[in-house]
C-alpha positions, 0 to 999 in steps of 0.5 A, spaced: 108 231 689 107 225 693 108 218 690 102 213 692 105 206 693 099 200 692 100 194 696 100 187 694 093 186 696 090 192 692 094 190 686 090 183 687 083 186 687 084 189 680 084 182 677 080 176 677 081 170 682 084 166 676 088 171 674 091 172 681 092 165 682 096 164 675 100 170 677 102 167 683 104 161 679 108 165 675 111 169 681 113 162 684 116 160 677 120 166 677 123 165 684 125 157 682 128 160 675 133 164 679 130 171 679 131 172 671 129 179 668 122 180 666 124 179 658 128 173 660 122 170 664 118 170 658 123 167 654 124 161 658 117 160 658 116 161 650 122 157 648 119 150 651 125 147 654 121 148 661 117 142 663 113 139 669 110 146 671 103 149 670 102 152 663 104 159 664 103 164 658 107 171 657 101 175 660 101 171 667 109 173 667 107 180 666 101 180 671 106 177 676 111 183 675 105 188 675 102 185 682 108 183 686 114 187 682 121 185 682 123 180 687 128 183 692 133 178 690 133 180 683 134 187 685 139 186 690 146 188 688 145 191 681 144 198 683 151 199 686 156 200 680 163 197 682 169 199 679 175 194 678 182 196 678 189 193 678 191 189 684 197 192 687 203 187 686 206 185 693 214 184 690 215 181 697 211 175 695 215 173 689 219 167 690 226 168 691 228 161 690 230 161 683 233 154 683 228 148 682 227 141 683 223 137 678 219 131 679 216 128 672 212 122 671 207 120 665 199 119 666 194 116 662 187 119 661 182 117 657 187 113 653 191 119 652 198 120 655 201 126 659 208 128 661 207 131 668 212 135 672 212 138 679 217 144 681 219 144 688 219 149 691 215 153 686 209 148 686 208 149 679 205 143 675 206 143 668 203 138 663 204 136 656 200 131 651 205 126 648 203 122 642 207 116 643 212 113 648 218 115 644 225 118 646 224 124 641 217 126 644 218 125 651 225 129 650 221 135 646 216 135 652 221 135 657 225 141 654 218 145 653 217 144 661 224 146 662 224 152 657 217 155 660 221 155 667 227 158 664 223 163 661 220 166 667 227 166 670 227 160 674 233 155 674 231 147 673 237 143 676 235 136 677 229 132 674 227 126 678 223 121 674 220 114 674 224 108 672 221 109 665 226 106 659 225 113 655 227 117 661 233 113 662 235 114 655 235 122 656 239 122 662 245 126 659 241 130 653 240 136 657 246 140 659 246 143 666 240 139 668 241 132 671 236 127 670 235 122 676 232 116 674 230 111 680 230 104 681 224 099 679 221 100 686 222 107 686 216 112 685 215 120 684 211 122 690 210 129 689 207 128 682 203 122 684 200 126 689 198 132 684 195 126 679 
């Protein structure tokens, strides 16, 4: 049994000129909406959120699909089933440098302050919100960042910090990690670049 495919012109002859005109509008509308499915196209028209287009009805959209069929862009790529598997891990790409130098600074966004650290050579950026500028809050934030790195097998050795009074008071609070506070004109460029 052979199948017979009708052309667009043959399909258009089955309907009035007004119906074909409205179906063309609907077909163009579907294209501008990103090629939704027939059910989604009807939903877009019904929900009333689209303005500035000709008054289209559900019948116009259904007729557009009957006359012109699916847009090729809608069908493209939907008929192929892709299976997603695990990406093999290349162990040679893992960082072998476990000792990390940290750069630390405070940044403010929308009246909220954050303690920001960048590790080198890992180039990992860590950020923690701080409620206020007390030694305890900054100390807890720094301790959290150090513990995050240590839990992944890295060894923080030194922390470079801006000459903030809170950083000065923490210079001897973390055994095995030196907190190096700069002078008044010093800044921490690695963190400034990330910020």
